[in-house]
C-alpha positions as CSV (number, residue, x, y, z in Angstrom):
1,M,6.8,-4.9,-20.6
2,T,7.1,-3.0,-17.7
3,T,9.7,-1.2,-16.2
4,H,10.9,-0.3,-13.0
5,D,10.4,3.1,-10.4
6,I,9.8,5.8,-13.3
7,G,6.8,6.7,-13.6
8,R,6.5,8.7,-17.0
9,H,9.3,10.2,-16.5
10,L,10.1,10.2,-20.4
11,H,10.4,12.2,-23.5
12,S,7.1,11.1,-25.6
13,Y,5.6,12.9,-21.8
14,G,7.2,16.1,-21.8
15,R,10.0,15.2,-19.9
16,T,12.5,16.7,-22.9
17,G,16.2,15.7,-21.0
18,V,15.6,12.7,-21.5
19,R,16.8,10.0,-24.0
20,S,13.8,7.0,-24.9
21,P,13.9,7.0,-28.3
22,N,12.1,4.0,-28.8
23,L,9.6,4.7,-26.2
24,D,9.3,7.5,-28.5
25,A,8.3,5.7,-31.2
26,L,5.8,3.2,-29.7
27,A,4.1,6.8,-29.3
28,A,4.6,7.6,-32.1
29,G,2.9,4.7,-34.0
30,G,0.5,3.8,-31.3
31,V,-1.8,5.6,-28.6
32,L,-0.1,7.2,-24.7
33,F,-2.8,7.5,-22.1
34,A,-1.3,11.4,-20.4
35,Q,-3.6,10.2,-17.7
36,A,-2.9,7.2,-16.2
37,F,-2.7,5.9,-13.1
38,A,-1.4,2.7,-10.2
39,T,-3.1,1.2,-8.2
40,A,-0.7,1.6,-5.1
41,P,2.8,3.4,-5.3
42,Q,4.9,0.6,-5.0
43,C,6.3,-2.7,-6.5
44,S,4.6,-5.7,-6.0
45,P,1.4,-4.4,-5.2
46,S,0.9,-2.1,-8.0
47,R,2.2,-5.3,-10.5
48,A,-0.1,-7.7,-8.7
49,S,-3.0,-5.4,-10.3
50,L,-1.3,-6.0,-13.7
51,A,-1.3,-9.0,-13.2
52,S,-4.6,-9.3,-12.3
53,G,-6.8,-6.5,-13.1
54,M,-7.8,-6.4,-9.1
55,Y,-6.9,-4.3,-6.6
56,P,-4.5,-5.1,-4.3
57,H,-7.0,-5.5,-1.3
58,N,-8.6,-7.9,-3.2
59,N,-5.8,-10.0,-4.8
60,G,-4.1,-10.5,-2.2
61,V,-0.7,-8.2,-2.4
62,M,-0.6,-6.0,0.3
63,G,2.6,-5.3,-0.1
64,L,6.6,-6.2,-1.5
65,A,6.2,-10.6,-2.2
66,H,10.0,-11.1,-1.7
67,R,11.9,-12.2,1.5
68,G,11.0,-11.6,4.4
69,F,8.5,-9.1,3.5
70,D,6.7,-12.5,1.4
71,W,2.6,-11.5,0.2
72,D,1.9,-13.5,-2.4
73,L,-0.9,-12.9,-5.4
74,A,-3.6,-15.2,-4.0
75,V,-5.6,-14.5,-7.5
76,P,-5.5,-16.1,-11.2
77,H,-2.3,-14.2,-12.6
78,V,-3.5,-12.9,-16.2
79,A,-0.4,-16.1,-17.4
80,A,-2.7,-18.5,-16.7
81,V,-5.5,-17.0,-18.2
82,F,-3.7,-16.8,-21.4
83,V,-2.6,-21.1,-21.5
84,G,-6.4,-21.5,-20.1
85,N,-7.1,-20.5,-23.6
86,G,-4.1,-21.9,-26.0
87,F,-1.8,-19.5,-25.5
88,Q,2.4,-20.0,-24.6
89,S,3.4,-17.4,-22.5
90,H,7.0,-16.6,-21.5
91,L,8.4,-14.5,-18.6
92,F,11.1,-12.8,-19.3
93,V,13.5,-11.7,-16.5
94,G,11.9,-11.1,-12.8
95,Q,8.0,-11.0,-11.5
96,H,7.8,-9.7,-7.6
97,V,4.5,-11.2,-7.2
98,S,5.4,-14.3,-5.4
99,Q,8.1,-16.2,-4.7
100,H,7.3,-19.6,-6.1
101,P,6.8,-17.8,-10.3
102,E,6.6,-21.8,-11.8
103,R,3.0,-21.7,-10.0
104,L,1.2,-18.0,-11.5
105,G,1.3,-20.0,-15.3
106,F,4.2,-19.3,-17.5
107,G,5.1,-22.2,-19.3
108,H,8.7,-20.6,-19.8
109,I,10.5,-18.7,-17.6
110,H,13.6,-17.5,-18.6
111,A,16.8,-15.9,-17.7
112,D,18.6,-15.1,-21.1
113,A,17.8,-13.5,-24.2
114,A,15.7,-16.6,-26.2
115,L,13.1,-13.8,-27.7
116,D,14.2,-14.7,-31.4
117,E,13.3,-17.7,-30.3
118,V,10.4,-18.0,-29.0
119,L,9.0,-15.1,-31.8
120,A,9.4,-17.5,-34.4
121,T,7.5,-20.6,-32.8
122,P,3.5,-20.7,-34.6
123,D,2.2,-20.1,-31.2
124,R,-0.1,-17.0,-30.1
125,L,1.7,-15.5,-27.6
126,Y,1.6,-13.8,-24.3
127,L,5.1,-12.4,-23.2
128,E,5.7,-10.6,-19.7
129,I,9.3,-8.2,-20.0
130,N,10.6,-6.8,-17.4
131,F,13.3,-4.4,-17.8
132,E,15.2,-4.3,-14.3
133,E,17.6,-1.4,-15.6
134,T,15.5,1.2,-13.8
135,H,15.5,0.3,-10.8
136,R,17.5,1.9,-7.8
137,P,20.2,1.0,-7.5
138,Y,22.1,3.6,-9.5
139,P,25.5,3.0,-11.3
140,P,27.7,6.2,-11.0
141,A,26.3,9.9,-13.5
142,G,28.5,11.4,-15.1
143,K,27.4,15.9,-15.7
144,P,23.8,16.1,-15.7
145,P,22.8,16.5,-19.7
146,A,21.8,19.6,-20.8
147,G,18.3,19.9,-20.5
148,L,17.9,17.5,-16.8
149,V,15.0,19.5,-15.5
150,I,14.3,18.5,-11.2
151,P,10.3,17.7,-11.0
152,G,9.0,20.2,-8.9
153,Y,8.3,18.5,-5.6
154,L,11.9,17.7,-5.8
155,P,14.8,20.6,-4.1
156,D,16.6,22.3,-5.8
157,I,20.1,20.9,-5.1
158,P,23.4,19.9,-6.7
159,E,21.8,16.7,-5.0
160,A,18.6,16.6,-7.5
161,L,21.0,17.3,-10.0
162,E,23.1,14.5,-10.2
163,E,20.4,12.2,-8.2
164,M,17.9,13.3,-11.7
165,A,21.1,12.2,-13.9
166,A,21.3,9.0,-12.1
167,A,18.0,7.7,-13.2
168,E,17.6,9.3,-17.0
169,Q,21.2,7.5,-17.3
170,T,19.3,4.3,-16.3
171,I,16.0,5.2,-18.0
172,A,18.4,5.4,-22.1
173,A,19.6,1.9,-21.0
174,M,16.6,1.0,-20.3
175,D,14.7,2.3,-23.7
176,L,17.0,0.5,-25.3
177,A,16.3,-3.2,-24.2
178,V,12.6,-2.0,-25.5
179,G,14.5,-1.4,-28.7
180,R,15.9,-4.7,-29.0
181,V,12.5,-6.3,-28.2
182,L,10.7,-3.6,-31.2
183,E,13.6,-5.2,-33.2
184,A,12.7,-9.0,-32.1
185,L,9.2,-8.4,-33.2
186,E,9.6,-7.0,-36.9
187,R,12.7,-9.8,-37.9
188,A,9.5,-12.5,-36.6
189,G,7.3,-10.3,-39.0
190,R,4.7,-10.4,-36.2
191,A,4.7,-6.3,-35.3
192,R,1.7,-5.5,-36.9
193,D,-0.7,-8.0,-35.2
194,A,1.3,-7.7,-32.0
195,L,-0.8,-5.4,-28.9
196,V,2.6,-4.3,-27.7
197,I,1.7,-2.7,-24.2
198,F,4.9,-0.3,-22.2
199,T,4.3,0.5,-18.3
200,T,5.6,1.4,-15.3
201,D,4.6,0.2,-12.0
202,H,4.7,3.8,-10.3
203,G,6.5,6.6,-9.7
204,L,10.2,8.2,-9.9
205,A,12.0,6.2,-6.4
206,M,12.8,9.2,-5.5
207,P,11.2,11.0,-1.4
208,R,8.2,12.4,-2.6
209,A,7.2,10.1,-4.9
210,K,7.8,6.0,-5.0
211,C,5.1,5.0,-1.6
212,T,3.0,8.1,-1.2
213,L,-0.3,8.5,-2.7
214,Y,0.3,11.9,-4.1
215,D,0.7,12.0,-8.0
216,P,4.4,11.8,-8.4
217,G,3.7,8.5,-6.6
218,L,0.6,6.6,-8.4
219,E,1.5,8.1,-12.0
220,V,2.3,5.7,-14.3
221,A,3.8,6.0,-18.5
222,L,1.6,3.5,-20.3
223,I,1.6,2.9,-24.1
224,A,-0.1,0.5,-26.3
225,R,0.1,-0.2,-30.0
226,W,-1.7,-2.9,-32.2
227,P,-1.6,-1.7,-35.9
228,G,-3.6,-4.5,-36.3
229,G,-6.0,-3.2,-34.5
230,G,-6.2,-0.1,-35.1
231,V,-3.9,1.2,-31.5
232,S,-2.2,3.2,-33.9
233,G,-1.7,6.3,-35.5
234,G,0.1,8.3,-32.5
235,M,-3.0,9.8,-30.6
236,V,-2.7,11.2,-27.0
237,R,-6.1,10.0,-24.7
238,E,-6.2,12.5,-22.0
239,E,-8.8,10.2,-19.8
240,M,-8.2,9.2,-16.6
241,V,-7.4,5.7,-16.6
242,S,-6.1,3.0,-14.3
243,N,-3.0,-0.6,-14.5
244,L,-6.2,-2.2,-13.7
245,D,-7.6,-1.8,-17.2
246,V,-4.3,-3.5,-18.6
247,L,-5.1,-7.0,-17.7
248,P,-8.9,-7.3,-18.9
249,T,-7.3,-4.5,-22.2
250,L,-4.8,-8.0,-23.3
251,L,-7.8,-9.9,-22.6
252,E,-10.5,-8.2,-25.2
253,A,-8.1,-8.2,-27.5
254,A,-7.2,-11.3,-27.8
255,G,-10.9,-12.2,-28.0
256,L,-11.4,-13.8,-24.9
257,A,-13.9,-13.4,-21.2
258,V,-12.6,-10.9,-18.7
259,P,-12.9,-12.8,-15.7
260,K,-16.2,-11.6,-13.3
261,E,-14.0,-10.7,-10.0
262,V,-12.1,-8.3,-12.6
263,Q,-12.7,-5.2,-11.5
264,G,-10.9,-3.2,-14.7
265,H,-11.9,-2.5,-17.8
266,S,-10.7,-2.6,-21.2
267,L,-8.7,0.5,-22.7
268,L,-10.3,-1.2,-26.5
269,S,-14.4,-0.1,-25.6
270,A,-14.8,1.9,-22.6
271,G,-14.3,5.3,-21.7
272,G,-11.6,6.8,-18.6
273,R,-12.6,7.1,-14.9
274,D,-14.8,9.8,-13.4
275,A,-12.2,8.4,-10.6
276,I,-8.9,7.2,-9.5
277,F,-8.8,5.0,-6.5
278,A,-5.1,4.4,-4.9
279,E,-4.0,2.5,-2.0
280,K,-0.6,1.7,0.7
281,T,-0.4,-0.9,3.3
282,F,2.5,-1.7,3.9
283,H,6.2,-1.3,2.3
284,S,9.3,-0.8,5.0
285,Y,6.2,-0.4,7.2
286,Y,3.3,-0.9,8.3
287,D,1.5,2.5,7.0
288,P,-2.0,2.2,5.6
289,M,-3.6,5.2,3.8
290,R,-6.2,5.2,0.7
291,C,-7.1,7.7,-1.1
292,V,-9.7,9.5,-4.1
293,R,-9.0,11.4,-6.8
294,T,-10.6,13.2,-9.5
295,R,-8.9,16.3,-12.9
296,R,-9.7,17.9,-9.3
297,H,-9.5,16.8,-6.2
298,K,-7.2,14.2,-4.5
299,L,-8.7,13.3,-1.3
300,I,-6.6,10.9,0.8
301,R,-7.2,9.1,4.5
302,N,-4.1,7.6,6.6
303,F,-4.8,5.2,8.6
304,E,-2.1,5.9,11.2
305,M,0.2,8.1,12.4
306,A,3.9,8.2,10.8
307,F,6.7,10.0,8.8
308,A,4.5,12.5,6.2
309,V,6.4,10.7,4.1
310,E,7.3,7.7,3.1
311,V,11.1,7.3,2.2
312,P,12.2,3.5,1.3
313,G,15.2,2.4,2.4
314,D,17.6,2.1,-1.4
315,I,16.1,5.9,-1.4
316,Q,17.2,7.5,1.5
317,A,21.2,5.9,0.7
318,G,21.2,8.4,-1.9
319,P,22.0,12.1,-2.3
320,I,18.7,14.3,-2.4
321,F,17.3,12.7,0.7
322,R,20.2,12.1,3.2
323,A,20.9,16.1,1.6
324,D,18.2,16.9,4.5
325,P,16.7,13.4,5.9
326,T,14.5,16.3,8.3
327,R,12.5,16.6,4.9
328,Y,10.6,13.8,5.2
329,S,10.9,13.0,8.5
330,K,8.4,15.7,10.7
331,D,5.6,13.6,12.1
332,R,2.7,13.2,9.0
333,A,0.2,16.0,11.1
334,S,-3.0,15.0,9.1
335,L,-5.5,11.6,9.1
336,V,-6.9,13.3,6.1
337,E,-5.8,15.5,3.4
338,L,-7.3,17.2,0.5
339,Y,-6.3,19.2,-2.2
340,D,-6.9,20.7,-5.2
341,L,-4.8,19.6,-8.0
342,E,-5.3,22.0,-10.4
343,A,-4.7,25.1,-8.4
344,D,-1.7,23.0,-6.0
345,P,-0.5,20.7,-8.4
346,L,2.4,19.1,-5.7
347,E,0.0,18.5,-3.2
348,Q,1.4,21.5,-0.6
349,R,-1.2,22.6,0.7
350,N,-3.7,20.6,2.6
351,L,-7.6,21.6,2.1
352,A,-8.8,19.1,4.4
353,G,-11.2,21.0,7.6
354,T,-11.8,24.4,6.0
355,K,-14.8,25.9,4.9
356,D,-14.4,26.8,1.5
357,V,-14.0,23.0,0.1
358,A,-16.6,21.5,3.2
359,G,-18.8,20.0,0.0
360,I,-16.1,18.2,-1.9
361,E,-14.2,17.1,1.5
362,E,-17.2,15.4,2.2
363,R,-18.4,14.5,-0.9
364,L,-14.6,12.7,-1.8
365,S,-14.8,11.4,1.5
366,A,-18.3,9.1,0.6
367,E,-16.9,8.5,-2.3
368,L,-13.6,6.8,-1.0
369,W,-16.0,5.2,2.7
370,R,-18.0,4.0,-0.6
371,W,-15.1,1.8,-3.5
372,M,-13.8,0.8,0.4
373,R,-16.8,-1.2,0.9
374,E,-17.7,-2.3,-2.2
375,T,-14.2,-3.8,-2.6
376,N,-14.3,-5.2,1.2
377,D,-10.9,-3.3,1.9
378,P,-10.0,-5.6,5.5
379,L,-9.5,-2.2,6.9
380,L,-13.0,-1.2,6.7
381,N,-12.5,-4.5,9.9
382,G,-9.2,-3.0,11.6
383,P,-5.8,-3.3,10.9
384,I,-4.2,-6.0,8.3
385,A,-2.0,-8.5,9.6
386,S,1.3,-8.9,7.2
387,P,2.4,-12.6,6.7
388,R,5.4,-11.9,9.4
389,Y,3.0,-11.8,11.9
390,R,1.2,-15.0,10.7
391,L,4.5,-16.9,10.8
392,A,5.6,-15.1,14.1
393,M,2.3,-16.0,16.1
394,E,2.7,-19.8,14.5
395,S,6.7,-19.9,15.9
């Protein structure tokens, strides 16, 4: 199960004002990964990593997949892997990694609620359920609820209260949908033997979060429950993990081999990561950047000049951005950014180029270049052409 645009903004992740009782119950009966990160801070590239276990620049989705942007998954989708091993695969609602869902490997694509009927079959099943309640535009919000906390990276203004209240309203609606899925598993007698994974595609759809490589753009919720497989008990795991790791976890749970090209590793049998790597290449426009994050530090390399942060159009329509667009529309000052996440968790003081951290900057820079070389990042060969550019050259 996935949802859009909420990062870790859930009650089980310490956001006390959020109403998400069904996800709270899932976490209480399973395992919550406290330090899970996406490979990319935008929808299609991150979801393509969930679907393939590969970084966006390796799976073909370096930008949005819908019409007008036209990126498309170029490697096998996890649904095809399961179907090739005798499973029935079902997609509920959208997928956003291809304009051609029929090519992804799903045997059945549902626009309506046929879940009880599907679960009543004796088949081994791979189900993908993608909730859309939390995607902008938000419905009008009422009075901000008691306990609502404005994230520290947002300005402390009335407009932030209004916008966060609207976001939390959609989270509550999505949580109800999660509850209906969990109830359907119980009715079908499948709850004990089902590995249930809930995650989000990237951080909150707020300025200085979504579409940035700062933590608010990359942090994701990741909750797993599998009573029959020992994934239970309300455990919290603190190691850093990537959403690359979801696909190999699913395959290991099903007793299937993990394809050699998969870059993630199973959370059932492997520990956490010493470093997380993430990227952005295209969203609203070409804005290539790459980062490496350790427990203590993050280094971001920006490969083009642009605004200090990209704020997508739907977020620009919100009251926070409209209250002061100049807060986000300044020129980007630095090609390299380095942050001490312990001393500066909001990533506001760029330490790159300073003497005290010169050794750390050198080490992380070398790590980032090494990762780009080992994964054959096309950015190493020069600017990356978009599908629209290739289309224009052919017309």
